[in-house]
N, CA, C and O atoms as CSV, one atom per row, in Angstrom:
chain,resi,resn,atom,element,x,y,z
A,1,MET,N,N,0.835,-1.175,0.000
A,1,MET,CA,C,0.000,0.000,0.000
A,1,MET,C,C,0.881,1.239,0.000
A,1,MET,O,O,1.896,1.295,0.694
A,2,LEU,N,N,0.478,2.234,-0.790
A,2,LEU,CA,C,1.145,3.526,-0.818
A,2,LEU,C,C,0.358,4.475,0.064
A,2,LEU,O,O,-0.857,4.614,-0.078
A,3,LYS,N,N,1.058,5.118,0.965
A,3,LYS,CA,C,0.390,6.050,1.873
A,3,LYS,C,C,1.156,7.373,1.904
A,3,LYS,O,O,2.336,7.418,2.250
A,4,VAL,N,N,0.467,8.430,1.542
A,4,VAL,CA,C,0.992,9.785,1.615
A,4,VAL,C,C,0.266,10.424,2.788
A,4,VAL,O,O,-0.959,10.542,2.777
A,5,ASN,N,N,1.025,10.838,3.806
A,5,ASN,CA,C,0.410,11.296,5.049
A,5,ASN,C,C,0.797,12.739,5.388
A,5,ASN,O,O,1.912,13.007,5.835
A,6,ASP,N,N,-0.144,13.657,5.168
A,6,ASP,CA,C,0.004,15.067,5.574
A,6,ASP,C,C,1.296,15.718,5.091
A,6,ASP,O,O,2.002,16.354,5.873
A,7,ILE,N,N,1.606,15.563,3.813
A,7,ILE,CA,C,2.858,16.149,3.325
A,7,ILE,C,C,2.694,17.636,2.993
A,7,ILE,O,O,1.665,18.076,2.482
A,8,ASP,N,N,3.736,18.376,3.301
A,8,ASP,CA,C,3.905,19.764,2.866
A,8,ASP,C,C,5.117,19.769,1.955
A,8,ASP,O,O,6.161,19.211,2.295
A,9,VAL,N,N,4.980,20.398,0.800
A,9,VAL,CA,C,6.077,20.451,-0.167
A,9,VAL,C,C,6.246,21.896,-0.615
A,9,VAL,O,O,5.272,22.616,-0.838
A,10,TYR,N,N,7.494,22.298,-0.741
A,10,TYR,CA,C,7.825,23.672,-1.114
A,10,TYR,C,C,8.727,23.697,-2.328
A,10,TYR,O,O,9.497,22.767,-2.565
A,11,TYR,N,N,8.623,24.771,-3.094
A,11,TYR,CA,C,9.596,25.142,-4.114
A,11,TYR,C,C,10.289,26.379,-3.537
A,11,TYR,O,O,9.762,27.488,-3.625
A,12,GLY,N,N,11.448,26.188,-2.959
A,12,GLY,CA,C,12.103,27.290,-2.251
A,12,GLY,C,C,11.254,27.686,-1.054
A,12,GLY,O,O,10.960,26.853,-0.196
A,13,ASP,N,N,10.857,28.963,-0.991
A,13,ASP,CA,C,10.001,29.444,0.094
A,13,ASP,C,C,8.516,29.347,-0.232
A,13,ASP,O,O,7.676,29.613,0.629
A,14,LEU,N,N,8.184,28.971,-1.460
A,14,LEU,CA,C,6.790,28.906,-1.893
A,14,LEU,C,C,6.188,27.542,-1.580
A,14,LEU,O,O,6.654,26.521,-2.087
A,15,GLN,N,N,5.157,27.525,-0.749
A,15,GLN,CA,C,4.516,26.257,-0.412
A,15,GLN,C,C,3.592,25.828,-1.543
A,15,GLN,O,O,2.692,26.568,-1.938
A,16,ALA,N,N,3.823,24.626,-2.057
A,16,ALA,CA,C,3.038,24.100,-3.169
A,16,ALA,C,C,1.968,23.123,-2.693
A,16,ALA,O,O,0.890,23.057,-3.284
A,17,LEU,N,N,2.248,22.365,-1.636
A,17,LEU,CA,C,1.288,21.408,-1.075
A,17,LEU,C,C,1.191,21.625,0.424
A,17,LEU,O,O,2.189,21.889,1.096
A,18,ARG,N,N,-0.025,21.510,0.936
A,18,ARG,CA,C,-0.249,21.659,2.366
A,18,ARG,C,C,-1.103,20.487,2.856
A,18,ARG,O,O,-2.257,20.326,2.457
A,19,GLU,N,N,-0.512,19.682,3.722
A,19,GLU,CA,C,-1.214,18.585,4.400
A,19,GLU,C,C,-1.966,17.664,3.437
A,19,GLU,O,O,-3.134,17.346,3.657
A,20,VAL,N,N,-1.290,17.243,2.377
A,20,VAL,CA,C,-1.899,16.340,1.393
A,20,VAL,C,C,-1.753,14.903,1.876
A,20,VAL,O,O,-0.675,14.474,2.288
A,21,SER,N,N,-2.862,14.169,1.814
A,21,SER,CA,C,-2.869,12.749,2.189
A,21,SER,C,C,-3.582,11.946,1.112
A,21,SER,O,O,-4.633,12.345,0.612
A,22,ILE,N,N,-3.000,10.820,0.768
A,22,ILE,CA,C,-3.586,9.894,-0.212
A,22,ILE,C,C,-3.236,8.493,0.242
A,22,ILE,O,O,-2.153,8.257,0.778
A,23,GLU,N,N,-4.148,7.569,0.028
A,23,GLU,CA,C,-3.873,6.168,0.322
A,23,GLU,C,C,-4.295,5.338,-0.879
A,23,GLU,O,O,-5.419,5.452,-1.366
A,24,VAL,N,N,-3.380,4.505,-1.347
A,24,VAL,CA,C,-3.661,3.639,-2.495
A,24,VAL,C,C,-3.393,2.204,-2.069
A,24,VAL,O,O,-2.258,1.834,-1.768
A,25,ARG,N,N,-4.442,1.408,-2.047
A,25,ARG,CA,C,-4.306,0.002,-1.658
A,25,ARG,C,C,-3.960,-0.864,-2.868
A,25,ARG,O,O,-4.142,-0.452,-4.014
A,26,GLN,N,N,-3.469,-2.048,-2.599
A,26,GLN,CA,C,-3.117,-3.014,-3.643
A,26,GLN,C,C,-4.293,-3.184,-4.604
A,26,GLN,O,O,-5.420,-3.436,-4.177
A,27,GLY,N,N,-4.025,-3.045,-5.901
A,27,GLY,CA,C,-5.037,-3.259,-6.922
A,27,GLY,C,C,-5.897,-2.048,-7.233
A,27,GLY,O,O,-6.666,-2.075,-8.193
A,28,GLU,N,N,-5.789,-0.992,-6.448
A,28,GLU,CA,C,-6.587,0.208,-6.691
A,28,GLU,C,C,-5.950,1.071,-7.769
A,28,GLU,O,O,-4.736,1.066,-7.969
A,29,ILE,N,N,-6.803,1.805,-8.451
A,29,ILE,CA,C,-6.363,2.822,-9.395
A,29,ILE,C,C,-6.899,4.145,-8.858
A,29,ILE,O,O,-8.098,4.292,-8.618
A,30,VAL,N,N,-6.004,5.092,-8.674
A,30,VAL,CA,C,-6.384,6.386,-8.116
A,30,VAL,C,C,-6.001,7.472,-9.109
A,30,VAL,O,O,-4.912,7.440,-9.683
A,31,SER,N,N,-6.888,8.425,-9.310
A,31,SER,CA,C,-6.610,9.565,-10.181
A,31,SER,C,C,-6.450,10.812,-9.339
A,31,SER,O,O,-7.140,10.984,-8.334
A,32,VAL,N,N,-5.549,11.673,-9.743
A,32,VAL,CA,C,-5.366,12.971,-9.113
A,32,VAL,C,C,-5.884,14.002,-10.110
A,32,VAL,O,O,-5.323,14.174,-11.192
A,33,ILE,N,N,-6.957,14.680,-9.731
A,33,ILE,CA,C,-7.629,15.605,-10.642
A,33,ILE,C,C,-7.618,17.000,-10.036
A,33,ILE,O,O,-7.799,17.161,-8.829
A,34,GLY,N,N,-7.406,18.000,-10.870
A,34,GLY,CA,C,-7.442,19.380,-10.407
A,34,GLY,C,C,-7.064,20.327,-11.521
A,34,GLY,O,O,-6.596,19.904,-12.579
A,35,SER,N,N,-7.266,21.599,-11.284
A,35,SER,CA,C,-6.955,22.608,-12.285
A,35,SER,C,C,-5.444,22.818,-12.384
A,35,SER,O,O,-4.677,22.309,-11.566
A,36,ASN,N,N,-5.037,23.567,-13.388
A,36,ASN,CA,C,-3.621,23.902,-13.534
A,36,ASN,C,C,-3.143,24.609,-12.274
A,36,ASN,O,O,-3.814,25.503,-11.757
A,37,GLY,N,N,-1.983,24.203,-11.788
A,37,GLY,CA,C,-1.406,24.834,-10.607
A,37,GLY,C,C,-1.954,24.324,-9.287
A,37,GLY,O,O,-1.619,24.862,-8.232
A,38,ALA,N,N,-2.790,23.297,-9.326
A,38,ALA,CA,C,-3.392,22.782,-8.097
A,38,ALA,C,C,-2.457,21.875,-7.306
A,38,ALA,O,O,-2.695,21.624,-6.124
A,39,GLY,N,N,-1.386,21.375,-7.948
A,39,GLY,CA,C,-0.418,20.549,-7.232
A,39,GLY,C,C,-0.363,19.091,-7.651
A,39,GLY,O,O,0.306,18.289,-6.999
A,40,LYS,N,N,-1.052,18.731,-8.722
A,40,LYS,CA,C,-1.075,17.333,-9.167
A,40,LYS,C,C,0.334,16.822,-9.472
A,40,LYS,O,O,0.743,15.777,-8.967
A,41,SER,N,N,1.066,17.558,-10.295
A,41,SER,CA,C,2.425,17.137,-10.659
A,41,SER,C,C,3.344,17.154,-9.443
A,41,SER,O,O,4.225,16.303,-9.322
A,42,THR,N,N,3.151,18.094,-8.560
A,42,THR,CA,C,3.979,18.166,-7.359
A,42,THR,C,C,3.769,16.943,-6.485
A,42,THR,O,O,4.727,16.410,-5.925
A,43,VAL,N,N,2.530,16.491,-6.362
A,43,VAL,CA,C,2.248,15.263,-5.597
A,43,VAL,C,C,2.997,14.092,-6.224
A,43,VAL,O,O,3.676,13.342,-5.523
A,44,LEU,N,N,2.878,13.931,-7.535
A,44,LEU,CA,C,3.509,12.804,-8.210
A,44,LEU,C,C,5.028,12.880,-8.146
A,44,LEU,O,O,5.693,11.865,-7.943
A,45,LYS,N,N,5.576,14.068,-8.317
A,45,LYS,CA,C,7.033,14.229,-8.221
A,45,LYS,C,C,7.530,13.908,-6.814
A,45,LYS,O,O,8.626,13.373,-6.649
A,46,THR,N,N,6.736,14.229,-5.811
A,46,THR,CA,C,7.137,13.955,-4.437
A,46,THR,C,C,7.067,12.460,-4.144
A,46,THR,O,O,7.969,11.914,-3.508
A,47,VAL,N,N,6.029,11.803,-4.591
A,47,VAL,CA,C,5.908,10.356,-4.385
A,47,VAL,C,C,7.044,9.616,-5.088
A,47,VAL,O,O,7.559,8.630,-4.560
A,48,SER,N,N,7.436,10.079,-6.267
A,48,SER,CA,C,8.487,9.388,-7.018
A,48,SER,C,C,9.902,9.807,-6.606
A,48,SER,O,O,10.880,9.319,-7.171
A,49,GLY,N,N,10.013,10.704,-5.631
A,49,GLY,CA,C,11.322,11.072,-5.099
A,49,GLY,C,C,12.013,12.207,-5.814
A,49,GLY,O,O,13.167,12.511,-5.511
A,50,MET,N,N,11.344,12.838,-6.749
A,50,MET,CA,C,11.943,13.970,-7.450
A,50,MET,C,C,11.927,15.233,-6.582
A,50,MET,O,O,12.767,16.118,-6.746
A,51,LEU,N,N,10.971,15.305,-5.664
A,51,LEU,CA,C,10.881,16.369,-4.670
A,51,LEU,C,C,10.805,15.722,-3.301
A,51,LEU,O,O,10.458,14.546,-3.189
A,52,ARG,N,N,11.122,16.467,-2.268
A,52,ARG,CA,C,11.083,15.951,-0.892
A,52,ARG,C,C,10.054,16.707,-0.071
A,52,ARG,O,O,9.978,17.933,-0.153
A,53,PRO,N,N,9.262,15.995,0.718
A,53,PRO,CA,C,8.337,16.704,1.606
A,53,PRO,C,C,9.101,17.370,2.747
A,53,PRO,O,O,10.056,16.806,3.281
A,54,ARG,N,N,8.674,18.557,3.107
A,54,ARG,CA,C,9.285,19.233,4.249
A,54,ARG,C,C,8.631,18.744,5.545
A,54,ARG,O,O,9.238,18.773,6.615
A,55,LYS,N,N,7.385,18.295,5.420
A,55,LYS,CA,C,6.646,17.766,6.566
A,55,LYS,C,C,5.826,16.581,6.059
A,55,LYS,O,O,5.495,16.510,4.875
A,56,GLY,N,N,5.503,15.664,6.948
A,56,GLY,CA,C,4.709,14.509,6.583
A,56,GLY,C,C,5.581,13.351,6.142
A,56,GLY,O,O,6.808,13.413,6.222
A,57,ALA,N,N,4.931,12.287,5.673
A,57,ALA,CA,C,5.666,11.083,5.307
A,57,ALA,C,C,4.993,10.369,4.141
A,57,ALA,O,O,3.790,10.494,3.912
A,58,ILE,N,N,5.806,9.623,3.422
A,58,ILE,CA,C,5.318,8.769,2.339
A,58,ILE,C,C,5.838,7.371,2.627
A,58,ILE,O,O,7.032,7.180,2.856
A,59,SER,N,N,4.944,6.398,2.617
A,59,SER,CA,C,5.379,5.026,2.869
A,59,SER,C,C,4.818,4.096,1.803
A,59,SER,O,O,3.744,4.322,1.247
A,60,LEU,N,N,5.577,3.050,1.540
A,60,LEU,CA,C,5.175,2.010,0.606
A,60,LEU,C,C,5.279,0.687,1.341
A,60,LEU,O,O,6.359,0.288,1.775
A,61,ASN,N,N,4.155,0.016,1.478
A,61,ASN,CA,C,4.087,-1.254,2.207
A,61,ASN,C,C,4.695,-1.134,3.605
A,61,ASN,O,O,5.395,-2.032,4.075
A,62,GLY,N,N,4.411,-0.002,4.258
A,62,GLY,CA,C,4.846,0.214,5.631
A,62,GLY,C,C,6.256,0.738,5.801
A,62,GLY,O,O,6.679,1.006,6.926
A,63,LYS,N,N,7.003,0.894,4.701
A,63,LYS,CA,C,8.376,1.401,4.788
A,63,LYS,C,C,8.427,2.846,4.314
A,63,LYS,O,O,7.898,3.176,3.252
A,64,ASP,N,N,9.061,3.700,5.097
A,64,ASP,CA,C,9.156,5.118,4.773
A,64,ASP,C,C,10.057,5.313,3.551
A,64,ASP,O,O,11.204,4.866,3.534
A,65,ILE,N,N,9.519,5.988,2.530
A,65,ILE,CA,C,10.294,6.293,1.328
A,65,ILE,C,C,10.383,7.804,1.118
A,65,ILE,O,O,10.781,8.258,0.045
A,66,SER,N,N,10.020,8.573,2.123
A,66,SER,CA,C,9.952,10.039,2.012
A,66,SER,C,C,11.236,10.670,1.505
A,66,SER,O,O,11.193,11.647,0.758
A,67,HIS,N,N,12.366,10.128,1.898
A,67,HIS,CA,C,13.645,10.721,1.519
A,67,HIS,C,C,14.541,9.728,0.786
A,67,HIS,O,O,15.755,9.911,0.705
A,68,ALA,N,N,13.927,8.678,0.256
A,68,ALA,CA,C,14.682,7.674,-0.500
A,68,ALA,C,C,15.035,8.236,-1.872
A,68,ALA,O,O,14.286,9.045,-2.420
A,69,PRO,N,N,16.168,7.814,-2.432
A,69,PRO,CA,C,16.506,8.250,-3.786
A,69,PRO,C,C,15.502,7.686,-4.799
A,69,PRO,O,O,14.939,6.608,-4.605
A,70,SER,N,N,15.296,8.430,-5.867
A,70,SER,CA,C,14.350,7.998,-6.903
A,70,SER,C,C,14.648,6.593,-7.405
A,70,SER,O,O,13.727,5.822,-7.673
A,71,SER,N,N,15.930,6.254,-7.534
A,71,SER,CA,C,16.294,4.931,-8.038
A,71,SER,C,C,15.753,3.827,-7.125
A,71,SER,O,O,15.293,2.795,-7.614
A,72,ARG,N,N,15.803,4.032,-5.815
A,72,ARG,CA,C,15.275,3.027,-4.893
A,72,ARG,C,C,13.752,2.956,-4.965
A,72,ARG,O,O,13.163,1.882,-4.842
A,73,ILE,N,N,13.130,4.101,-5.162
A,73,ILE,CA,C,11.665,4.139,-5.270
A,73,ILE,C,C,11.221,3.381,-6.522
A,73,ILE,O,O,10.239,2.639,-6.482
A,74,VAL,N,N,11.939,3.564,-7.629
A,74,VAL,CA,C,11.623,2.839,-8.867
A,74,VAL,C,C,11.777,1.337,-8.650
A,74,VAL,O,O,10.939,0.554,-9.099
A,75,GLU,N,N,12.841,0.934,-7.967
A,75,GLU,CA,C,13.060,-0.492,-7.694
A,75,GLU,C,C,11.919,-1.084,-6.867
A,75,GLU,O,O,11.658,-2.285,-6.937
A,76,GLN,N,N,11.246,-0.250,-6.093
A,76,GLN,CA,C,10.117,-0.711,-5.279
A,76,GLN,C,C,8.821,-0.792,-6.089
A,76,GLN,O,O,7.810,-1.286,-5.587
A,77,GLY,N,N,8.842,-0.313,-7.335
A,77,GLY,CA,C,7.674,-0.444,-8.207
A,77,GLY,C,C,6.915,0.844,-8.471
A,77,GLY,O,O,5.847,0.807,-9.083
A,78,ILE,N,N,7.431,1.973,-8.030
A,78,ILE,CA,C,6.776,3.259,-8.293
A,78,ILE,C,C,7.571,3.974,-9.368
A,78,ILE,O,O,8.794,4.080,-9.280
A,79,SER,N,N,6.871,4.468,-10.387
A,79,SER,CA,C,7.555,5.241,-11.411
A,79,SER,C,C,6.704,6.437,-11.795
A,79,SER,O,O,5.502,6.478,-11.534
A,80,HIS,N,N,7.342,7.393,-12.410
A,80,HIS,CA,C,6.690,8.634,-12.805
A,80,HIS,C,C,7.024,8.865,-14.264
A,80,HIS,O,O,8.196,8.954,-14.631
A,81,VAL,N,N,6.001,8.961,-15.099
A,81,VAL,CA,C,6.198,9.220,-16.519
A,81,VAL,C,C,5.560,10.569,-16.819
A,81,VAL,O,O,4.339,10.659,-16.952
A,82,PRO,N,N,6.374,11.625,-16.928
A,82,PRO,CA,C,5.808,12.950,-17.196
A,82,PRO,C,C,5.116,12.999,-18.539
A,82,PRO,O,O,5.448,12.240,-19.450
A,83,GLU,N,N,4.149,13.899,-18.658
A,83,GLU,CA,C,3.446,14.037,-19.924
A,83,GLU,C,C,4.354,14.632,-20.982
A,83,GLU,O,O,5.408,15.190,-20.673
A,84,GLY,N,N,3.946,14.512,-22.204
A,84,GLY,CA,C,4.716,15.082,-23.303
A,84,GLY,C,C,5.419,13.998,-24.086
A,84,GLY,O,O,5.442,12.837,-23.678
A,85,ARG,N,N,5.983,14.374,-25.193
A,85,ARG,CA,C,6.666,13.428,-26.082
A,85,ARG,C,C,8.149,13.416,-25.785
A,85,ARG,O,O,8.966,13.663,-26.672
A,86,GLN,N,N,8.496,13.136,-24.567
A,86,GLN,CA,C,9.897,13.135,-24.197
A,86,GLN,C,C,10.477,11.744,-24.426
A,86,GLN,O,O,10.553,10.912,-23.522
A,87,ILE,N,N,10.883,11.528,-25.675
A,87,ILE,CA,C,11.484,10.264,-26.082
A,87,ILE,C,C,12.899,10.550,-26.564
A,87,ILE,O,O,13.316,11.705,-26.648
A,88,PHE,N,N,13.620,9.505,-26.874
A,88,PHE,CA,C,14.935,9.635,-27.484
A,88,PHE,C,C,14.716,9.486,-28.987
A,88,PHE,O,O,14.634,8.361,-29.481
A,89,PRO,N,N,14.618,10.598,-29.731
A,89,PRO,CA,C,14.186,10.537,-31.132
A,89,PRO,C,C,15.119,9.787,-32.063
A,89,PRO,O,O,14.666,9.262,-33.079
A,90,THR,N,N,16.419,9.717,-31.750
A,90,THR,CA,C,17.350,9.039,-32.656
A,90,THR,C,C,17.469,7.548,-32.342
A,90,THR,O,O,18.137,6.808,-33.065
A,91,MET,N,N,16.830,7.118,-31.279
A,91,MET,CA,C,16.812,5.688,-30.939
A,91,MET,C,C,15.558,5.060,-31.528
A,91,MET,O,O,14.589,5.762,-31.819
A,92,THR,N,N,15.568,3.756,-31.704
A,92,THR,CA,C,14.383,3.080,-32.234
A,92,THR,C,C,13.282,3.024,-31.172
A,92,THR,O,O,13.515,3.285,-29.992
A,93,VAL,N,N,12.101,2.682,-31.620
A,93,VAL,CA,C,10.974,2.502,-30.706
A,93,VAL,C,C,11.334,1.435,-29.667
A,93,VAL,O,O,11.088,1.615,-28.474
A,94,LEU,N,N,11.916,0.325,-30.128
A,94,LEU,CA,C,12.308,-0.742,-29.208
A,94,LEU,C,C,13.321,-0.242,-28.172
A,94,LEU,O,O,13.184,-0.529,-26.983
A,95,GLU,N,N,14.327,0.498,-28.617
A,95,GLU,CA,C,15.333,1.010,-27.686
A,95,GLU,C,C,14.707,1.950,-26.656
A,95,GLU,O,O,15.096,1.927,-25.488
A,96,ASN,N,N,13.758,2.762,-27.065
A,96,ASN,CA,C,13.060,3.636,-26.120
A,96,ASN,C,C,12.291,2.820,-25.090
A,96,ASN,O,O,12.316,3.136,-23.901
A,97,LEU,N,N,11.614,1.780,-25.540
A,97,LEU,CA,C,10.862,0.929,-24.609
A,97,LEU,C,C,11.802,0.214,-23.637
A,97,LEU,O,O,11.486,0.057,-22.458
A,98,GLU,N,N,12.946,-0.212,-24.138
A,98,GLU,CA,C,13.913,-0.921,-23.290
A,98,GLU,C,C,14.509,-0.015,-22.206
A,98,GLU,O,O,15.002,-0.511,-21.192
A,99,MET,N,N,14.468,1.288,-22.407
A,99,MET,CA,C,15.003,2.217,-21.406
A,99,MET,C,C,14.266,2.078,-20.068
A,99,MET,O,O,14.820,2.402,-19.017
A,100,GLY,N,N,13.044,1.606,-20.107
A,100,GLY,CA,C,12.276,1.426,-18.878
A,100,GLY,C,C,12.640,0.172,-18.107
A,100,GLY,O,O,12.101,-0.061,-17.026
A,101,ALA,N,N,13.532,-0.631,-18.631
A,101,ALA,CA,C,13.897,-1.899,-17.976
A,101,ALA,C,C,15.373,-1.916,-17.621
A,101,ALA,O,O,16.104,-2.807,-18.053
A,102,GLN,N,N,15.810,-0.961,-16.854
A,102,GLN,CA,C,17.222,-0.863,-16.511
A,102,GLN,C,C,17.559,-1.412,-15.130
A,102,GLN,O,O,18.732,-1.486,-14.766
A,103,PHE,N,N,16.564,-1.790,-14.371
A,103,PHE,CA,C,16.802,-2.345,-13.042
A,103,PHE,C,C,16.658,-3.867,-13.105
A,103,PHE,O,O,15.883,-4.378,-13.912
A,104,PRO,N,N,17.388,-4.588,-12.272
A,104,PRO,CA,C,17.335,-6.051,-12.329
A,104,PRO,C,C,15.911,-6.614,-12.275
A,104,PRO,O,O,15.582,-7.539,-13.018
A,105,ARG,N,N,15.077,-6.067,-11.409
A,105,ARG,CA,C,13.714,-6.593,-11.286
A,105,ARG,C,C,12.906,-6.387,-12.571
A,105,ARG,O,O,12.137,-7.262,-12.967
A,106,THR,N,N,13.079,-5.232,-13.222
A,106,THR,CA,C,12.325,-4.976,-14.448
A,106,THR,C,C,12.873,-5.778,-15.618
A,106,THR,O,O,12.119,-6.167,-16.510
A,107,LYS,N,N,14.171,-6.027,-15.625
A,107,LYS,CA,C,14.751,-6.839,-16.700
A,107,LYS,C,C,14.205,-8.266,-16.665
A,107,LYS,O,O,14.047,-8.902,-17.707
A,108,GLN,N,N,13.919,-8.763,-15.466
A,108,GLN,CA,C,13.402,-10.124,-15.321
A,108,GLN,C,C,12.038,-10.293,-15.973
A,108,GLN,O,O,11.715,-11.381,-16.449
A,109,VAL,N,N,11.235,-9.241,-16.004
A,109,VAL,CA,C,9.876,-9.330,-16.551
A,109,VAL,C,C,9.730,-8.522,-17.834
A,109,VAL,O,O,8.614,-8.218,-18.256
A,110,GLN,N,N,10.854,-8.176,-18.454
A,110,GLN,CA,C,10.836,-7.310,-19.626
A,110,GLN,C,C,9.984,-7.876,-20.768
A,110,GLN,O,O,9.167,-7.151,-21.336
A,111,HIS,N,N,10.154,-9.135,-21.107
A,111,HIS,CA,C,9.395,-9.722,-22.221
A,111,HIS,C,C,7.891,-9.675,-21.934
A,111,HIS,O,O,7.101,-9.268,-22.786
A,112,GLU,N,N,7.513,-10.091,-20.745
A,112,GLU,CA,C,6.095,-10.082,-20.357
A,112,GLU,C,C,5.522,-8.657,-20.396
A,112,GLU,O,O,4.403,-8.443,-20.861
A,113,THR,N,N,6.293,-7.703,-19.908
A,113,THR,CA,C,5.838,-6.316,-19.896
A,113,THR,C,C,5.704,-5.776,-21.314
A,113,THR,O,O,4.744,-5.067,-21.616
A,114,MET,N,N,6.646,-6.100,-22.178
A,114,MET,CA,C,6.575,-5.650,-23.579
A,114,MET,C,C,5.312,-6.180,-24.256
A,114,MET,O,O,4.633,-5.448,-24.976
A,115,GLU,N,N,5.006,-7.436,-24.024
A,115,GLU,CA,C,3.805,-8.008,-24.629
A,115,GLU,C,C,2.548,-7.295,-24.114
A,115,GLU,O,O,1.598,-7.084,-24.868
A,116,GLN,N,N,2.548,-6.933,-22.852
A,116,GLN,CA,C,1.423,-6.191,-22.281
A,116,GLN,C,C,1.307,-4.815,-22.956
A,116,GLN,O,O,0.209,-4.384,-23.308
A,117,VAL,N,N,2.433,-4.139,-23.133
A,117,VAL,CA,C,2.441,-2.835,-23.802
A,117,VAL,C,C,1.922,-2.975,-25.231
A,117,VAL,O,O,1.126,-2.150,-25.678
A,118,PHE,N,N,2.361,-4.006,-25.955
A,118,PHE,CA,C,1.900,-4.217,-27.333
A,118,PHE,C,C,0.404,-4.504,-27.380
A,118,PHE,O,O,-0.261,-4.179,-28.364
A,119,GLY,N,N,-0.126,-5.109,-26.326
A,119,GLY,CA,C,-1.574,-5.317,-26.248
A,119,GLY,C,C,-2.322,-3.994,-26.164
A,119,GLY,O,O,-3.398,-3.841,-26.742
A,120,TYR,N,N,-1.746,-3.042,-25.443
A,120,TYR,CA,C,-2.363,-1.715,-25.324
A,120,TYR,C,C,-2.137,-0.873,-26.574
A,120,TYR,O,O,-3.028,-0.145,-27.012
A,121,PHE,N,N,-0.933,-0.977,-27.147
A,121,PHE,CA,C,-0.530,-0.152,-28.282
A,121,PHE,C,C,0.048,-1.030,-29.394
A,121,PHE,O,O,1.265,-1.058,-29.581
A,122,PRO,N,N,-0.803,-1.746,-30.135
A,122,PRO,CA,C,-0.307,-2.697,-31.141
A,122,PRO,C,C,0.560,-2.045,-32.229
A,122,PRO,O,O,1.421,-2.713,-32.803
A,123,ARG,N,N,0.353,-0.778,-32.516
A,123,ARG,CA,C,1.134,-0.098,-33.552
A,123,ARG,C,C,2.624,-0.049,-33.177
A,123,ARG,O,O,3.480,-0.037,-34.061
A,124,LEU,N,N,2.936,-0.021,-31.883
A,124,LEU,CA,C,4.338,-0.002,-31.462
A,124,LEU,C,C,5.084,-1.238,-31.939
A,124,LEU,O,O,6.240,-1.156,-32.354
A,125,LYS,N,N,4.418,-2.379,-31.877
A,125,LYS,CA,C,5.067,-3.631,-32.285
A,125,LYS,C,C,5.416,-3.601,-33.774
A,125,LYS,O,O,6.421,-4.170,-34.202
A,126,GLU,N,N,4.567,-2.925,-34.554
A,126,GLU,CA,C,4.815,-2.813,-35.989
A,126,GLU,C,C,6.004,-1.897,-36.296
A,126,GLU,O,O,6.589,-1.974,-37.377
A,127,ARG,N,N,6.357,-1.030,-35.337
A,127,ARG,CA,C,7.370,-0.014,-35.593
A,127,ARG,C,C,8.616,-0.147,-34.716
A,127,ARG,O,O,9.325,0.837,-34.504
A,128,LEU,N,N,8.886,-1.317,-34.217
A,128,LEU,CA,C,10.001,-1.512,-33.289
A,128,LEU,C,C,11.343,-1.040,-33.842
A,128,LEU,O,O,12.167,-0.518,-33.091
A,129,ASP,N,N,11.573,-1.214,-35.135
A,129,ASP,CA,C,12.866,-0.845,-35.731
A,129,ASP,C,C,12.898,0.580,-36.270
A,129,ASP,O,O,13.936,1.036,-36.751
A,130,GLN,N,N,11.776,1.287,-36.195
A,130,GLN,CA,C,11.680,2.662,-36.697
A,130,GLN,C,C,12.273,3.619,-35.670
A,130,GLN,O,O,12.095,3.422,-34.468
A,131,LYS,N,N,12.980,4.660,-36.132
A,131,LYS,CA,C,13.470,5.704,-35.238
A,131,LYS,C,C,12.266,6.375,-34.582
A,131,LYS,O,O,11.304,6.733,-35.261
A,132,ALA,N,N,12.321,6.541,-33.282
A,132,ALA,CA,C,11.168,7.054,-32.541
A,132,ALA,C,C,10.784,8.473,-32.933
A,132,ALA,O,O,9.621,8.852,-32.794
A,133,GLY,N,N,11.736,9.267,-33.421
A,133,GLY,CA,C,11.451,10.653,-33.771
A,133,GLY,C,C,10.992,10.862,-35.190
A,133,GLY,O,O,10.811,12.005,-35.611
A,134,THR,N,N,10.795,9.783,-35.953
A,134,THR,CA,C,10.362,9.947,-37.353
A,134,THR,C,C,8.848,10.011,-37.412
A,134,THR,O,O,8.159,9.471,-36.546
A,135,PRO,N,N,8.332,10.679,-38.447
A,135,PRO,CA,C,6.859,10.791,-38.577
A,135,PRO,C,C,6.220,9.410,-38.798
A,135,PRO,O,O,6.868,8.471,-39.259
A,136,THR,N,N,4.980,9.327,-38.466
A,136,THR,CA,C,4.243,8.060,-38.604
A,136,THR,C,C,4.038,7.649,-40.027
A,136,THR,O,O,3.436,6.608,-40.288
């Protein structure tokens, strides 16, 4: 279970989040909805370790990850994929997909995960050898 408990997050002296709490149980899907500037990205960046809470705590399966490095958080199964087309345009589609499997645990399930991705996005499988930055 992921638990965000009363976190306060700042950008310098500017407070971006105040006493935010979220709980996500095994198997749940949770959406963070709000207007521009409401703090959605800040919550996600803090959970993934890109930002640190000044107050409060974040735990995963009962272990505090509030100040853990992003690499350790990813190894625990939490990742953050920012919006936008931020790909490596000179690499192939396959090489871009493989970038997500750089940790030992993800490499073990890479084939299974790729097949799942192709189920969601069958066009990717057709374009594995195509440079990711080329037009469709």
